[in-house]
N, C-alpha and C positions, 0 to 999 in steps of 0.2 A: 503493500499499501503506499502510495506515495506521502509526501509529507502534505501535500495540499489537503488530502484527505484526512489526515489526522487534526488539520485546523479546521474542519467542519464545526465542530461545538464552539470554537473560539469565533469564528466569522459569523456565524446564523445570527446571534443575539443584536448585533448592531442594525442590520436591515430589517428585522421585527420592530425594534424600537422605533426606527425612522418609519416606518409603514403605518402604525399605530399612531405615533404622535402627528403623522400626517392626516389621518382620519380625525383626530380631534382637533387638530387646527382648523382643518376644513368646516368642519362642524360647528365650531365658535365662529369662523368667517361667517356661514351661512345664518346663523342665529342674529350675530351682530352687526353684519354688513360691514365689518371692520377688513380692509383688503389687507393689511398687514399679516391678517391671520391666513389668509389664503396665499399670501407669499410665502409664509412659512412652510405652509402644505406643500407647496409646489417644490421647494427646495428640499422638504425630506423625502417627498415621494422621488425626485428624480436621484438623489443620493442612494435612497433604499433601494429602487431599480437595479443601480449598477451592483451594489454590493449582494442583492438577492441573487443575481446570476452568478456571481464569485463562489457564495453559498453553496449553490445548487450544483455546480461543477465539484466543489470540495464533497458535498453530501454523496453523490454519485460515485465519485473514487472510495469515499469512505465504505460505501455499502457493496461495491463489487471486491474491495481489499480485504472485508472481512473473514472471508473463507466459510461462511455460513449460508446456510439454504435462505432462501427468500421467504418471508413470512407475509400474509397477508397485510399484516399491521405495517411492515417495512414498505410493501409497495404500496398502500395507499398514502404512506408519508411521502414517500418517493416522488408520485404522480401527483400529488396535491403540492407539492414543494416547488415541482417544475411549473406547474399551472399556476401557482401564486407568484413566481417570479417572473414569468410571460405576461400576467395580467398587470402586475406592477410595473413593468417595463411599456407595456401600451398605455396604462394611465400615465406614465412619464412623458410620454409622446405626445399624448391628448393634451398637455397641459397647456403649450402653445395655444391651442385651437380654444382651449378654454378661455384664455383670457382674451383672445380677440375675434371670437365667435359670437354668436346668439347665445340667449339665456338657455336654450334648447341644451346646446353644446355643454354649457357649463353645467346642465344638471346631467347631461350622459357621464362628464368626466366626474361628477361626485359621486355618483351610482356606482360608476365601476371603480371609484377608489374604495367606497365602502364594501364592495363585492373583494377587492383586493385585502383589505384589513381582515375581513371575513375569513376569507381562504388563509393568511397568515395567520391567525388565531388557530382555526383548527388544525392546520399541519404543525404549528409548534406544540399543541397538545398531543398531537400523534407522537411527536419526536421525544417529548416527555414521558410518554407511557414505553415506549423503545427504551428509553435509558432508565428511568426509574420505577417503571412499572406501575399497574393499576391500584395496588395497594400503599405507595409510597407515603400518602396523608393520614393512614390509619395507625393507631398506634400498636 
């Protein structure tokens, strides 16, 4: 397993935080109509998309280098993570359209961002189940 695979647990937390903060900031921008929050969301989702792609590559390397069989949980985590990274990248690309486009384009961006945030949360949860197991919080 290459070093990039071993870095997956370290790399993944940064894009998760960036995408979640982007969702929170865009929600705040929508409620308050303060464009500074939207600017913050755009910056976070763009950076999150770049780091998400790096984390996905590292995750695929980690999973393929473990020498273990593929479990359904690993497959769900792998493919939802890939989908989340791709959707986050698409949201990052559409940020320029949302800034210069119509209100409909802004809402498409917002809904896609919310979807990306939800996928990131579900994928992160599945990753935690892989690492810590379902009984982690039980005494």
